[in-house]
N, C-alpha and C positions, 0 to 999 in steps of 0.2 A: 654674579648673578642668583638672589636666593630662590629657594625653594618654593615652589607652587603647594606641594601638597607635603603629608609626614612618609608618606610611599617615597617619593622623590628625594628627602632628605635623608631617608634612611639608606636607598641604592646609596648616593653621594658617601654617605658616612663608610661601607663596602668598600668602596670604589678607592677611595680614598686611603683605607686598613690595605687594602692590597698593594697600591700607588707606592707605601712607604714600607713594604713588605712586610707588615706585622699579619697577613693574613696571603695563601695562596691564591695566585688568579685563578687558575684552575675551579677551586672551590665558588666564583663566581658564576651566577646566573643570571640570565634577564638584562635588564636595564642596567645593572648595574658591573656588568660585563663591558659592556658597549660603554658605558661613561670611564671604567679607567683606559679604553682604549683611545677616547675620543678628547676625553679633557685634563688639562692640566693640574698637576697638585695644589695649585693655586684655588683655581674654579672650584674643585671639587670641596677644598676647605669651605670658599665661602659656602658652598650650597649648602654643606652640612651641617655649617655651623649656623645657620638662619635660625631663628626665633620658630618656636613651634604653636607657640597659644596661636588660636585662632586658624590656626591651617587645618582644611578639611584632610581626612584620612589618605582618600584619594582625589587625585583632578578628574573631575569625569566630564562628560560630556552633557550638552545641555539640550534636550527634548524636546523637538518641535513643538508647540502648542496648539 
């Protein structure tokens, strides 16, 4: 599943690093911590390797007009 924003991609990268033992799980915060617990290494790799071009920094909510 591809990342929908740059922030989601970065969180997936941090979670993937912890899952591989390159970073401490205790250093993770917020979304990256929950991603590390709930997603497989393959899922995190797919999300973290998504192309960043054209992605918003954050996937925001749409304001009603």
